[in-house]
C-alpha positions, -999 to 999 in steps of 0.1 A, spaced: 330 -316 791 333 -351 785 359 -369 754 333 -381 729 312 -350 727 320 -326 701 341 -332 675 353 -301 657 370 -272 663 373 -236 655 405 -221 640 408 -187 635 420 -184 596 444 -156 601 479 -146 584 502 -161 606 513 -202 598 502 -208 632 458 -213 621 475 -236 583 497 -261 614 466 -261 636 447 -271 605 469 -295 597 474 -309 627 437 -319 636 428 -327 603 454 -353 601 440 -372 630 406 -375 613 395 -341 633 364 -317 622 380 -282 614 356 -251 609 383 -222 594 371 -188 611 378 -161 587 375 -117 579 392 -122 542 387 -151 516 427 -142 509 435 -161 542 460 -191 532 448 -214 558 413 -213 537 433 -232 508 445 -258 528 425 -295 523 421 -301 558 405 -271 559 366 -290 561 345 -262 566 345 -223 562 329 -193 580 331 -159 574 335 -139 602 334 -95 609 367 -80 620 376 -78 654 393 -46 651 360 -30 640 338 -47 651 343 -66 686 313 -73 692 304 -91 658 333 -110 662 326 -123 696 288 -130 688 296 -146 652 322 -169 673 294 -176 698 272 -188 671 300 -215 659 303 -221 698 266 -231 697 266 -257 677 268 -292 691 295 -305 673 318 -281 684 342 -289 712 361 -257 717 376 -228 696 421 -220 691 433 -185 705 455 -178 679 460 -140 681 457 -115 715 418 -104 705 409 -135 702 425 -146 736 402 -114 749 374 -123 733 374 -160 748 387 -148 786 359 -118 783 330 -139 779 338 -171 791 310 -173 813 289 -172 777 316 -194 758 307 -219 786 278 -232 786 284 -249 755 321 -250 751 350 -269 768 371 -230 780 411 -239 779 418 -201 787 426 -180 815 400 -157 832 395 -120 820 416 -110 853 444 -134 850 443 -128 817 455 -88 818 483 -101 842 496 -113 805 483 -83 785 492 -52 809 531 -53 806 527 -34 843 509 -61 857 533 -89 847 561 -67 860 550 -69 890 539 -111 889 575 -118 878 589 -97 913 565 -117 933 576 -153 915 612 -143 914 618 -140 884 643 -116 866 625 -89 846 642 -56 829 637 -24 846 595 -16 833 579 15 846 556 39 829 569 68 800 561 95 822 575 85 854 612 84 844 635 107 852 668 94 848 673 88 810 710 78 811 708 44 803 690 27 770 659 20 772 624 15 752 591 23 751 567 -3 743 529 -1 744 518 -9 784 491 -31 771 499 -57 741 459 -56 725 435 -18 731 403 -26 740 379 -4 759 386 -28 782 422 -17 793 419 17 777 383 31 783 390 64 759 384 34 731 356 26 714 338 -8 728 337 -20 693 375 -20 681 409 -38 692 438 -28 679 474 -42 685 504 -23 708 522 1 694 557 -14 678 590 -11 698 606 22 699 647 25 710 658 54 728 692 66 731 714 71 761 712 110 777 677 117 749 650 128 765 619 116 745 587 137 737 565 118 764 533 138 757 538 132 718 546 94 717 518 91 749 493 110 719 505 83 699 498 53 715 466 63 730 476 56 764 508 58 788 531 32 774 559 16 791 596 20 789 620 -8 798 661 -10 805 670 -21 774 688 -57 777 709 -73 745 710 -111 745 696 -139 724 659 -145 727 639 -180 737 602 -187 746 593 -216 770 557 -225 753 532 -246 774 498 -260 772 489 -256 815 464 -269 843 454 -236 865 493 -231 872 509 -265 859 522 -274 827 507 -311 811 527 -300 779 556 -278 783 590 -268 752 616 -245 748 627 -233 720 660 -209 708 652 -183 684 675 -188 658 667 -157 635 648 -130 633 625 -112 606 656 -88 607 691 -92 620 677 -67 651 651 -94 658 615 -94 658 596 -122 652 614 -154 649 618 -169 613 644 -196 623 635 -211 659 654 -243 670 640 -268 703 664 -271 733 665 -275 769 676 -260 802 665 -261 832 670 -227 845 646 -217 817 620 -245 825 625 -229 862 619 -195 858 588 -204 833 573 -226 859 576 -197 884 559 -171 864 532 -198 857 526 -208 887 524 -168 900 498 -161 876 479 -193 880 478 -200 846 449 -216 823 454 -229 789 483 -221 760 512 -196 771 543 -192 753 563 -175 775 593 -149 759 627 -142 775 661 -125 768 692 -137 780 714 -112 796 744 -114 776 762 -100 804 745 -121 831 732 -151 813 703 -143 835 667 -153 814 647 -122 819 610 -122 808 600 -104 779 562 -112 775 532 -137 774 515 -148 747 486 -159 758 476 -184 727 490 -205 701 522 -187 689 534 -184 650 560 -210 653 539 -236 667 552 -259 637 584 -264 657 569 -278 685 547 -301 663 579 -314 646 599 -322 677 571 -343 685 551 -321 708 515 -318 691 501 -293 710 474 -287 684 461 -324 694 471 -316 730 452 -291 736 421 -308 718 426 -334 744 425 -308 772 396 -294 760 384 -332 761 386 -337 794 412 -362 789 438 -371 815 476 -359 806 511 -379 825 532 -354 822 553 -368 799 564 -338 777 596 -359 758 606 -346 726 634 -337 704 655 -313 713 682 -293 679 649 -298 658 646 -265 639 617 -251 615 615 -221 591 588 -196 573 610 -191 538 597 -154 535 609 -145 566 643 -163 556 641 -142 532 631 -108 549 658 -112 573 686 -116 543 668 -86 530 675 -65 558 711 -73 562 712 -61 534 699 -30 534 692 -22 569 711 -6 597 710 -3 633 728 15 661 723 -10 686 731 -42 668 766 -52 647 753 -57 611 766 -92 606 783 -103 568 756 -112 542 775 -140 530 780 -162 561 742 -152 571 732 -166 534 748 -193 538 739 -202 573 697 -196 562 708 -218 527 721 -246 552 696 -249 578 670 -252 555 688 -282 533 696 -297 570 660 -298 583 637 -287 559 606 -284 579 590 -253 567 557 -230 583 536 -230 551 557 -256 531 537 -292 525 541 -315 498 507 -334 510 493 -295 517 510 -273 493 480 -246 485 483 -226 519 523 -219 505 512 -208 476 486 -186 486 510 -171 511 534 -163 481 509 -145 459 495 -122 491 533 -114 493 539 -105 459 509 -86 458 523 -64 483 551 -54 463 530 -49 431 
């Protein structure tokens, strides 16, 4: 598709801030945006950069209806492409890639490549082939030695019939959250398997800081690439980042590029690593095949991934220059509050609780020094207000 064909982009309007950031990035450049939402209370729908809103079925209960609704939007002559913001978006776009390709640009992986990211057993095999370290990963029902500290995860990042045949074709669900298993304690394997609906995986627990490499790839070669370090998560034990900061480490760049090349990755990827606090080696955690929730950080640092994605979909050329400012931090304000709340109220046998006064000061200092926020924007305040109202309503 030539760069002058298609002036609109479909952006799934979801609860994460990434949809707001995509709308702002594209809208500020005069690109028409179509927010595709399942609910009327999504913050992105309040953005001044939301040019058009369309209601879609929920992919959780009507996966095929969701796909058909996106395909109907793709048939519009003004639409250039669709931005994947959730695992289910990536799955639908990849699973029906040929159908979408009849109408719009498809800058995302094939289903077989996507499965390498969604299936954590296949991802571990790809990491080994690429020479990238990864915690010992195996199916839960194959473990015989329970003397090491382990975690249990869903085998698949997304649960759909293609991956788990016992599931209905019309539904989708997120993979279950991580569970810790103490050394010397043999878990109820059958019970966990029944609860998750499939045989999950277990990995050796690796303590350390979390990092990510964000990339837009053309058949395994990044055309735009950036790194970040997680400063704080939703909880002091970890979780999705609520404060993150751009950085650069050539070792991290090397291992991420090796994995993306091994996968022959096409499109967006957020490759998550943990720096083993004992060895210092970067070990692979997962790949998110979509826009990441903290995309604001890259945009603030000078790499406008939503706009680069738009250009990529239009067939524009890239010179390989991924210059960005290092040390730039962005914040999810309600997430910072959740982090401090966890310091006050939660305790974990795996992670030492930090000092609340010290952490409160750290949060305040970083917000004052770098007042860059996911939702809060002076020229577009309504998404922040809507998000705040949504959070307050959950407490009432």
